[in-house]
mmCIF file as gemmi writes it, N, C-alpha and C atoms, coordinates in Angstrom:
data_model
loop_
_atom_site.group_PDB
_atom_site.id
_atom_site.type_symbol
_atom_site.label_atom_id
_atom_site.label_alt_id
_atom_site.label_comp_id
_atom_site.label_asym_id
_atom_site.label_entity_id
_atom_site.label_seq_id
_atom_site.pdbx_PDB_ins_code
_atom_site.Cartn_x
_atom_site.Cartn_y
_atom_site.Cartn_z
_atom_site.occupancy
_atom_site.B_iso_or_equiv
_atom_site.pdbx_formal_charge
_atom_site.auth_seq_id
_atom_site.auth_asym_id
_atom_site.pdbx_PDB_model_num
ATOM 1 N N . MET Axp A 1 ? 0.814 -1.185 0 1 0 ? 1 A 1
ATOM 2 C CA . MET Axp A 1 ? 0 0 0 1 0 ? 1 A 1
ATOM 3 C C . MET Axp A 1 ? 0.858 1.25 0 1 0 ? 1 A 1
ATOM 4 N N . ARG Axp A 2 ? 2.081 1.117 0.424 1 0 ? 2 A 1
ATOM 5 C CA . ARG Axp A 2 ? 2.957 2.284 0.483 1 0 ? 2 A 1
ATOM 6 C C . ARG Axp A 2 ? 3.134 2.914 -0.895 1 0 ? 2 A 1
ATOM 7 N N . ASP Axp A 3 ? 3.292 2.075 -1.939 1 0 ? 3 A 1
ATOM 8 C CA . ASP Axp A 3 ? 3.454 2.624 -3.287 1 0 ? 3 A 1
ATOM 9 C C . ASP Axp A 3 ? 2.248 3.443 -3.694 1 0 ? 3 A 1
ATOM 10 N N . LEU Axp A 4 ? 1.061 2.942 -3.375 1 0 ? 4 A 1
ATOM 11 C CA . LEU Axp A 4 ? -0.156 3.679 -3.709 1 0 ? 4 A 1
ATOM 12 C C . LEU Axp A 4 ? -0.23 4.97 -2.905 1 0 ? 4 A 1
ATOM 13 N N . ALA Axp A 5 ? 0.144 4.903 -1.647 1 0 ? 5 A 1
ATOM 14 C CA . ALA Axp A 5 ? 0.102 6.092 -0.799 1 0 ? 5 A 1
ATOM 15 C C . ALA Axp A 5 ? 1.074 7.161 -1.292 1 0 ? 5 A 1
ATOM 16 N N . LEU Axp A 6 ? 2.196 6.74 -1.829 1 0 ? 6 A 1
ATOM 17 C CA . LEU Axp A 6 ? 3.202 7.684 -2.295 1 0 ? 6 A 1
ATOM 18 C C . LEU Axp A 6 ? 2.991 8.113 -3.741 1 0 ? 6 A 1
ATOM 19 N N . ALA Axp A 7 ? 2.062 7.467 -4.423 1 0 ? 7 A 1
ATOM 20 C CA . ALA Axp A 7 ? 1.81 7.799 -5.83 1 0 ? 7 A 1
ATOM 21 C C . ALA Axp A 7 ? 1.256 9.208 -5.942 1 0 ? 7 A 1
ATOM 22 N N . ASN Axp A 8 ? 1.608 9.843 -7.009 1 0 ? 8 A 1
ATOM 23 C CA . ASN Axp A 8 ? 1.044 11.151 -7.296 1 0 ? 8 A 1
ATOM 24 C C . ASN Axp A 8 ? -0.389 10.931 -7.748 1 0 ? 8 A 1
ATOM 25 N N . ILE Axp A 9 ? -1.341 11.305 -6.911 1 0 ? 9 A 1
ATOM 26 C CA . ILE Axp A 9 ? -2.746 11.05 -7.206 1 0 ? 9 A 1
ATOM 27 C C . ILE Axp A 9 ? -3.152 11.722 -8.514 1 0 ? 9 A 1
ATOM 28 N N . GLY Axp A 10 ? -2.544 12.827 -8.846 1 0 ? 10 A 1
ATOM 29 C CA . GLY Axp A 10 ? -2.829 13.491 -10.11 1 0 ? 10 A 1
ATOM 30 C C . GLY Axp A 10 ? -2.474 12.638 -11.309 1 0 ? 10 A 1
ATOM 31 N N . SER Axp A 11 ? -1.543 11.71 -11.136 1 0 ? 11 A 1
ATOM 32 C CA . SER Axp A 11 ? -1.148 10.851 -12.249 1 0 ? 11 A 1
ATOM 33 C C . SER Axp A 11 ? -2.093 9.671 -12.422 1 0 ? 11 A 1
ATOM 34 N N . LEU Axp A 12 ? -3.013 9.501 -11.491 1 0 ? 12 A 1
ATOM 35 C CA . LEU Axp A 12 ? -3.962 8.396 -11.568 1 0 ? 12 A 1
ATOM 36 C C . LEU Axp A 12 ? -5.267 8.854 -12.215 1 0 ? 12 A 1
ATOM 37 N N . HIS Axp A 13 ? -5.153 9.671 -13.235 1 0 ? 13 A 1
ATOM 38 C CA . HIS Axp A 13 ? -6.336 10.244 -13.862 1 0 ? 13 A 1
ATOM 39 C C . HIS Axp A 13 ? -7.052 9.276 -14.781 1 0 ? 13 A 1
ATOM 40 N N . LYS Axp A 14 ? -6.412 8.212 -15.133 1 0 ? 14 A 1
ATOM 41 C CA . LYS Axp A 14 ? -7.037 7.227 -16.002 1 0 ? 14 A 1
ATOM 42 C C . LYS Axp A 14 ? -7.43 6.002 -15.195 1 0 ? 14 A 1
ATOM 43 N N . ARG Axp A 15 ? -8.565 5.438 -15.543 1 0 ? 15 A 1
ATOM 44 C CA . ARG Axp A 15 ? -9.06 4.256 -14.85 1 0 ? 15 A 1
ATOM 45 C C . ARG Axp A 15 ? -8.025 3.128 -14.887 1 0 ? 15 A 1
ATOM 46 N N . ALA Axp A 16 ? -7.389 2.935 -16.012 1 0 ? 16 A 1
ATOM 47 C CA . ALA Axp A 16 ? -6.4 1.864 -16.151 1 0 ? 16 A 1
ATOM 48 C C . ALA Axp A 16 ? -5.235 2.065 -15.191 1 0 ? 16 A 1
ATOM 49 N N . ASP Axp A 17 ? -4.815 3.313 -14.991 1 0 ? 17 A 1
ATOM 50 C CA . ASP Axp A 17 ? -3.722 3.594 -14.06 1 0 ? 17 A 1
ATOM 51 C C . ASP Axp A 17 ? -4.116 3.213 -12.636 1 0 ? 17 A 1
ATOM 52 N N . LEU Axp A 18 ? -5.336 3.578 -12.255 1 0 ? 18 A 1
ATOM 53 C CA . LEU Axp A 18 ? -5.811 3.259 -10.914 1 0 ? 18 A 1
ATOM 54 C C . LEU Axp A 18 ? -5.948 1.751 -10.734 1 0 ? 18 A 1
ATOM 55 N N . LEU Axp A 19 ? -6.505 1.074 -11.725 1 0 ? 19 A 1
ATOM 56 C CA . LEU Axp A 19 ? -6.654 -0.379 -11.644 1 0 ? 19 A 1
ATOM 57 C C . LEU Axp A 19 ? -5.3 -1.073 -11.516 1 0 ? 19 A 1
ATOM 58 N N . LYS Axp A 20 ? -4.305 -0.565 -12.214 1 0 ? 20 A 1
ATOM 59 C CA . LYS Axp A 20 ? -2.961 -1.149 -12.132 1 0 ? 20 A 1
ATOM 60 C C . LYS Axp A 20 ? -2.419 -1.044 -10.71 1 0 ? 20 A 1
ATOM 61 N N . LYS Axp A 21 ? -2.583 0.125 -10.103 1 0 ? 21 A 1
ATOM 62 C CA . LYS Axp A 21 ? -2.109 0.312 -8.728 1 0 ? 21 A 1
ATOM 63 C C . LYS Axp A 21 ? -2.883 -0.57 -7.754 1 0 ? 21 A 1
ATOM 64 N N . LEU Axp A 22 ? -4.213 -0.6 -7.898 1 0 ? 22 A 1
ATOM 65 C CA . LEU Axp A 22 ? -5.032 -1.377 -6.971 1 0 ? 22 A 1
ATOM 66 C C . LEU Axp A 22 ? -4.827 -2.877 -7.141 1 0 ? 22 A 1
ATOM 67 N N . SER Axp A 23 ? -4.505 -3.316 -8.342 1 0 ? 23 A 1
ATOM 68 C CA . SER Axp A 23 ? -4.331 -4.746 -8.582 1 0 ? 23 A 1
ATOM 69 C C . SER Axp A 23 ? -3.103 -5.306 -7.867 1 0 ? 23 A 1
ATOM 70 N N . MET Axp A 24 ? -2.203 -4.448 -7.465 1 0 ? 24 A 1
ATOM 71 C CA . MET Axp A 24 ? -1.005 -4.891 -6.749 1 0 ? 24 A 1
ATOM 72 C C . MET Axp A 24 ? -1.286 -5.146 -5.271 1 0 ? 24 A 1
ATOM 73 N N . LEU Axp A 25 ? -2.437 -4.696 -4.783 1 0 ? 25 A 1
ATOM 74 C CA . LEU Axp A 25 ? -2.772 -4.858 -3.371 1 0 ? 25 A 1
ATOM 75 C C . LEU Axp A 25 ? -3.378 -6.23 -3.109 1 0 ? 25 A 1
ATOM 76 N N . SER Axp A 26 ? -3.109 -6.746 -1.931 1 0 ? 26 A 1
ATOM 77 C CA . SER Axp A 26 ? -3.735 -8.004 -1.522 1 0 ? 26 A 1
ATOM 78 C C . SER Axp A 26 ? -5.185 -7.729 -1.131 1 0 ? 26 A 1
ATOM 79 N N . ASN Axp A 27 ? -5.964 -8.789 -0.99 1 0 ? 27 A 1
ATOM 80 C CA . ASN Axp A 27 ? -7.351 -8.631 -0.553 1 0 ? 27 A 1
ATOM 81 C C . ASN Axp A 27 ? -7.424 -7.938 0.8 1 0 ? 27 A 1
ATOM 82 N N . GLU Axp A 28 ? -6.516 -8.29 1.687 1 0 ? 28 A 1
ATOM 83 C CA . GLU Axp A 28 ? -6.498 -7.683 3.017 1 0 ? 28 A 1
ATOM 84 C C . GLU Axp A 28 ? -6.176 -6.189 2.93 1 0 ? 28 A 1
ATOM 85 N N . GLU Axp A 29 ? -5.237 -5.825 2.081 1 0 ? 29 A 1
ATOM 86 C CA . GLU Axp A 29 ? -4.888 -4.412 1.911 1 0 ? 29 A 1
ATOM 87 C C . GLU Axp A 29 ? -6.054 -3.627 1.31 1 0 ? 29 A 1
ATOM 88 N N . LEU Axp A 30 ? -6.746 -4.219 0.354 1 0 ? 30 A 1
ATOM 89 C CA . LEU Axp A 30 ? -7.918 -3.56 -0.23 1 0 ? 30 A 1
ATOM 90 C C . LEU Axp A 30 ? -9.003 -3.355 0.817 1 0 ? 30 A 1
ATOM 91 N N . LYS Axp A 31 ? -9.242 -4.379 1.61 1 0 ? 31 A 1
ATOM 92 C CA . LYS Axp A 31 ? -10.242 -4.28 2.672 1 0 ? 31 A 1
ATOM 93 C C . LYS Axp A 31 ? -9.866 -3.171 3.645 1 0 ? 31 A 1
ATOM 94 N N . ASP Axp A 32 ? -8.604 -3.117 4.028 1 0 ? 32 A 1
ATOM 95 C CA . ASP Axp A 32 ? -8.126 -2.086 4.947 1 0 ? 32 A 1
ATOM 96 C C . ASP Axp A 32 ? -8.289 -0.696 4.339 1 0 ? 32 A 1
ATOM 97 N N . LEU Axp A 33 ? -7.961 -0.564 3.082 1 0 ? 33 A 1
ATOM 98 C CA . LEU Axp A 33 ? -8.069 0.714 2.389 1 0 ? 33 A 1
ATOM 99 C C . LEU Axp A 33 ? -9.513 1.204 2.35 1 0 ? 33 A 1
ATOM 100 N N . ILE Axp A 34 ? -10.433 0.306 2.074 1 0 ? 34 A 1
ATOM 101 C CA . ILE Axp A 34 ? -11.837 0.677 1.919 1 0 ? 34 A 1
ATOM 102 C C . ILE Axp A 34 ? -12.548 0.836 3.257 1 0 ? 34 A 1
ATOM 103 N N . CYS Axp A 35 ? -12.294 -0.052 4.174 1 0 ? 35 A 1
ATOM 104 C CA . CYS Axp A 35 ? -13.069 -0.095 5.417 1 0 ? 35 A 1
ATOM 105 C C . CYS Axp A 35 ? -12.5 0.743 6.552 1 0 ? 35 A 1
ATOM 106 N N . ASN Axp A 36 ? -11.224 0.972 6.555 1 0 ? 36 A 1
ATOM 107 C CA . ASN Axp A 36 ? -10.597 1.604 7.716 1 0 ? 36 A 1
ATOM 108 C C . ASN Axp A 36 ? -10.044 2.991 7.459 1 0 ? 36 A 1
ATOM 109 N N . LYS Axp A 37 ? -10.202 3.505 6.291 1 0 ? 37 A 1
ATOM 110 C CA . LYS Axp A 37 ? -9.615 4.812 5.986 1 0 ? 37 A 1
ATOM 111 C C . LYS Axp A 37 ? -10.688 5.848 5.783 1 0 ? 37 A 1
């Protein structure tokens, strides 16, 4: 998740870019990102 946190959010303007970043996360990391933040 650190890579996503450090990513320049402005560079994630395309859906494909965001999906690429999110696809690197484990199920647990995705759950944490969605439910606890």
